[in-house]
C-alpha positions in Angstrom: -13.5 41.1 33.4 -16.1 42.1 30.8 -13.3 43.2 28.5 -11.5 39.8 28.9 -14.8 38.0 28.2 -15.4 40.1 25.2 -11.9 39.4 23.9 -12.2 35.7 24.4 -15.5 35.6 22.6 -14.1 37.7 19.7 -11.1 35.4 19.5 -13.3 32.3 19.4 -15.4 33.9 16.7 -12.4 34.8 14.6 -11.0 31.2 14.9 -14.4 29.8 13.9 -14.5 32.2 10.9 -11.0 31.2 9.9 -11.9 27.5 10.1 -15.0 28.0 8.0 -13.1 30.0 5.5 -10.4 27.2 5.3 -13.1 24.6 4.8 -14.7 26.6 2.0 -11.4 27.0 0.2 -10.5 23.3 0.6 -9.2 21.7 -1.5 -7.2 24.2 -3.5 -4.4 21.7 -4.3 -4.1 17.9 -4.8 -5.1 15.6 -2.0 -3.3 12.3 -1.4 -5.1 9.2 0.0 -2.5 6.9 1.6 -3.0 3.1 1.2 -0.8 0.6 3.1 -1.1 -2.1 0.4 -0.1 -2.7 -3.3 -2.3 -1.7 -6.2 -5.1 -4.2 -6.8 -5.8 -5.1 -3.1 -9.3 -4.4 -1.8 -8.3 -1.3 0.2 -6.6 0.2 -2.9 -9.6 -0.5 -5.1 -12.0 1.3 -2.8 -9.6 4.1 -2.2 -9.5 4.8 -5.9 -13.3 4.8 -6.0 -13.4 7.3 -3.2 -10.6 9.4 -4.7 -12.5 9.5 -8.1 -15.7 10.5 -6.3 -14.0 13.4 -4.5 -12.1 14.5 -7.6 -15.4 14.7 -9.5 -17.2 16.5 -6.6 -14.5 19.1 -5.9 -12.8 19.6 -9.2 -9.4 19.0 -7.5 -7.2 15.9 -7.9 -7.4 13.2 -5.2 -4.8 10.6 -5.8 -3.9 7.3 -4.2 -0.4 6.9 -2.9 0.5 3.2 -2.2 2.9 2.7 0.7 2.9 -1.1 1.3 4.8 -2.9 4.0 4.8 -3.7 7.7 1.2 -5.0 7.5 -0.1 -1.5 6.5 1.7 0.3 9.4 3.9 2.4 7.1 0.9 4.2 5.7 -0.7 4.6 9.1 2.5 6.1 10.5 2.7 8.6 7.6 -0.9 9.7 8.1 -0.4 10.0 11.9 2.6 12.4 11.3 1.0 14.3 8.4 -0.4 17.9 8.9 -4.1 17.8 9.8 -4.9 20.1 7.0 -7.2 17.9 4.8 -4.5 17.2 2.2 -3.5 13.8 3.6 -6.2 11.1 4.0 -5.9 7.4 4.8 -7.8 4.4 3.6 -7.7 1.8 6.3 -9.2 -1.7 6.8 -10.2 -4.1 9.6 -6.6 -5.5 9.4 -4.8 -2.2 9.7 -7.2 -0.3 12.0 -8.7 -3.0 14.2 -6.3 -5.9 14.3 -2.8 -4.3 14.2 -3.3 -2.4 17.5 -3.6 -5.8 19.3 -1.2 -7.7 17.1 1.9 -5.5 17.4 3.6 -5.0 20.8 4.6 -1.5 19.7 3.3 0.8 17.0 4.7 4.2 15.9 1.2 5.7 16.3 -1.8 5.6 18.6 -5.0 4.4 16.9 -7.2 6.3 19.4 -5.2 9.5 19.6 -3.8 10.1 16.1 -6.8 9.6 13.7 -10.2 11.1 13.0 -13.0 8.9 11.6 -14.4 10.0 8.3 -16.6 7.3 6.8 -17.1 3.5 6.7 -17.3 2.7 3.0 -18.0 -1.0 2.7 -18.2 -4.3 4.5 -16.3 -7.0 2.5 -16.9 -10.7 3.1 -14.0 -13.0 2.4 -14.1 -16.1 0.2 -12.6 -19.4 1.2 -10.7 -20.3 -2.0 -8.8 -23.3 -3.2 -6.7 -24.1 -6.3 -9.0 -26.0 -8.7 -6.5 -28.9 -8.7 -7.2 -29.5 -5.0 -9.8 -32.4 -4.9 -12.4 -30.6 -2.8 -15.5 -28.7 -3.8 -17.2 -28.0 -0.5 -16.1 -26.9 3.0 -17.0 -30.4 4.3 -14.8 -32.0 1.7 -11.9 -29.6 2.6 -12.3 -30.4 6.3 -12.2 -34.2 5.6 -9.2 -33.8 3.2 -7.2 -31.7 5.6 -8.0 -33.8 8.7 -6.3 -36.8 7.3 -3.3 -34.7 6.3 -2.5 -32.7 9.6 0.3 -30.2 9.1 0.6 -31.0 5.4 -2.0 -28.6 3.8 -0.9 -25.0 3.6 -2.7 -21.7 3.2 -1.7 -18.3 2.1 -2.5 -14.9 3.6 -1.7 -11.3 2.6 0.7 -11.2 5.7 0.9 -12.3 9.3 -1.8 -10.8 11.3 -3.9 -9.5 8.4 -7.6 -10.1 8.4 -7.5 -13.1 6.0 -4.8 -14.7 8.2 -6.9 -14.3 11.4 -10.1 -15.4 9.7 -8.3 -18.6 8.7 -7.2 -18.9 12.3 -10.8 -18.6 13.4 -11.7 -21.3 10.8 -8.9 -23.6 12.1 -10.1 -23.2 15.7 -13.7 -23.9 14.7 -12.8 -27.0 12.7 -9.8 -28.4 14.6 -7.7 -28.4 11.4 -3.9 -28.2 11.5 -2.8 -26.0 8.5 0.5 -24.4 7.6 0.6 -20.6 7.2 2.4 -19.1 4.3 2.4 -15.3 4.6 2.9 -13.0 1.6 3.3 -9.3 1.2 -0.2 -8.5 0.2 -3.2 -10.3 -1.3 -2.3 -10.1 -5.0 1.0 -12.1 -4.8 -0.7 -14.7 -2.5 -3.5 -15.1 -5.1 -1.0 -15.4 -7.9 0.7 -18.3 -6.1 -2.7 -19.9 -5.2 -3.6 -19.8 -8.9 -0.3 -21.3 -9.8 -0.8 -24.1 -7.3 2.1 -23.1 -5.1 -0.3 -23.0 -2.1 -3.5 -24.8 -1.5 -6.1 -22.4 -0.1 -6.7 -19.0 1.4 -9.4 -16.6 2.5 -9.4 -13.4 0.4 -11.8 -10.5 0.0 -14.6 -10.8 -2.5 -13.0 -7.7 -4.2 -9.7 -9.5 -4.9 -11.1 -13.0 -5.3 -14.3 -12.8 -7.5 -12.6 -12.0 -10.8 -10.5 -15.2 -10.4 -13.5 -17.3 -9.4 -15.5 -16.0 -12.3 -12.8 -16.9 -14.9 -12.3 -20.3 -13.4 -8.8 -19.9 -12.1 -9.8 -20.4 -8.5 -12.6 -22.4 -6.8 -14.8 -20.7 -4.2 -16.0 -22.9 -1.4 -17.8 -20.4 0.9 -18.3 -16.9 2.1 -17.1 -15.9 5.6 -20.2 -13.8 6.5 -23.2 -15.3 8.3 -25.4 -14.2 5.3 -24.7 -14.7 1.6 -23.2 -11.8 -0.3 -25.4 -9.8 -2.7 -22.4 -9.8 -5.1 -22.0 -13.5 -5.0 -25.4 -15.1 -4.0 -24.5 -18.5 -5.4 -21.6 -19.0 -3.0 -22.8 -20.6 0.3 -21.6 -19.3 3.7 -19.1 -21.2 5.9 -21.9 -21.3 8.5 -24.3 -23.1 6.3 -21.5 -25.4 5.0 -21.0 -27.2 8.3 -19.4 -24.7 10.6 -22.3 -23.2 12.5 -22.1 -19.5 13.7 -19.0 -18.7 11.7 -19.0 -15.0 10.8 -16.2 -12.7 9.9 -15.5 -10.0 7.4 -13.1 -7.3 6.3 -14.1 -3.7 6.0 -12.7 -0.6 4.3 -13.0 2.9 5.8 -11.5 6.4 5.5 -9.5 8.2 8.2 -7.9 11.6 8.5 -5.1 12.8 10.8 -6.5 13.9 14.2 -7.1 17.6 14.2 -8.3 17.8 10.6 -11.0 20.5 10.6 -14.5 19.2 11.3 -15.8 21.0 8.2 -13.4 19.1 6.0 -14.3 15.7 7.5 -18.0 16.5 7.0 -17.4 17.5 3.4 -15.6 14.2 2.7 -18.3 12.3 4.6 -21.1 14.0 2.8 -19.7 13.6 -0.7 -18.7 9.9 -0.3 -22.2 9.2 1.2 -23.8 10.8 -1.8 -21.6 8.6 -4.0 -22.5 5.4 -2.1 -26.2 5.9 -2.7 -25.8 6.4 -6.5 -26.7 3.4 -8.5 -23.4 3.5 -10.4 -21.3 3.2 -7.2 -23.6 0.7 -5.6 -23.4 -1.5 -8.7 -19.6 -1.2 -8.7 -19.4 -2.2 -5.0 -21.8 -5.0 -5.2 -20.1 -6.2 -8.4 -16.9 -6.5 -6.5 -18.7 -8.4 -3.7 -18.7 -5.5 -1.3 -21.7 -4.4 0.8 -22.0 -0.6 0.8 -22.2 1.0 4.2 -21.8 4.8 4.6 -23.1 6.7 7.6 -21.7 9.4 9.8 -18.3 9.7 11.3 -19.9 8.9 14.7 -21.4 5.7 13.3 -18.0 4.6 12.1 -16.3 5.6 15.4 -18.7 3.4 17.4 -18.3 0.5 15.0 -14.5 0.8 15.1 -14.5 0.7 18.9 -16.5 -2.6 18.8 -14.1 -4.1 16.2 -11.0 -3.2 18.2 -12.5 -5.3 21.1 -13.6 -8.1 18.8 -10.3 -8.6 17.1 -8.3 -8.2 20.3 -10.0 -11.3 21.5 -9.2 -13.2 18.3 -5.6 -12.2 18.4 -5.3 -13.3 22.0 -6.9 -16.7 21.4 -4.9 -17.3 18.2 -1.6 -16.5 19.9 -0.6 -14.3 17.0 1.8 -11.5 17.9 4.3 -9.4 16.0 7.1 -7.2 17.3 
C-alpha cells in the first residue's frame, strides 16, 4: 500500500513538473487567436490589441485568424475542437459567448464544457446611430418619427441574434416601436449601408461606430449603457433620453480550449492585465469607446455565468431563435 501511495505521489509530481516545464517553454511557436467576425469589427480590433500585447511580452508571434460566419459559431467550433495546448485562443463577445447558447437550438460545442475563461478585456457600450439624412436628432424625435410610420422604418444589425440585434429588440420592447430588421454578415457591411442610406438606423459598438460619428458620416443619438461612456462623454444615454432604466452593452473577452494548462491561462491573464493598466492601452481602449475591465479568470467566469442568464431571458422575450 505504501509503495502504491509513493508511486501515485511520484506520478503526480512528475505530471506537475511536466506541466510547469511546458508552461515555461510556452510559446515556442506562433499562437493563433480565432475571431468569428470580419476584420474591423470590435472583437477583431481588441483581438489584435491582445495579440500585439502577447507578441511583445513573449517574443513569439500571436496572430489573428478571422473565421466569420454563422453568428460567430464557426470560430467557436474550431476553438472547441482545437488541442488544448495554448496555441489556439479565442476572442469572444457577449453575442457569441452569452447570446448564442440560448439563440441556437443546437450548437456544435458546449459553452460550459468546451472552454476555459482567460480574461475579460473590455465592456463596450453600443451607440444608437442614424443616417444623417433621417430627420431626427434625439431619441425622442426618433420614437415620434417611427411611431407614425409603423413597420416602415428599418434597422440594420451585424446578424440575427447578435448583440446589436437584441439590444434593438430591447429598445423596441421599451418604446413600443415596430421596426423592420435587416440583418447583415457583420457590423462593417451594415455600417457601410447605413452610411449610404440603404438602412435608417442601428445599434453598433462604440469601437465600430465612433470613427464614423466623428467624421460626420453618421449621427449618434444615444449610448446604450446606463452611464455615459468615458470615450464619448458628449453622447447622452438612452435612459436619460426618455427610456428610463435602459441598460445594455457588448463585451469582449478571451477564451481558450478547455484543458489548456492553468499556467498558460495565468500567463495570458497576467500579461493582458499588465497591458490593460498601461496608459497606452487604456488610452487606446477609451479612444475606441471601450471601458477597460481586466481581472482574474474567476472574475470573468462569474460574470459570464450572469450574462448567460440575462441574455437567455432577452432571447426568450424577443422570440428570437435560430436553427
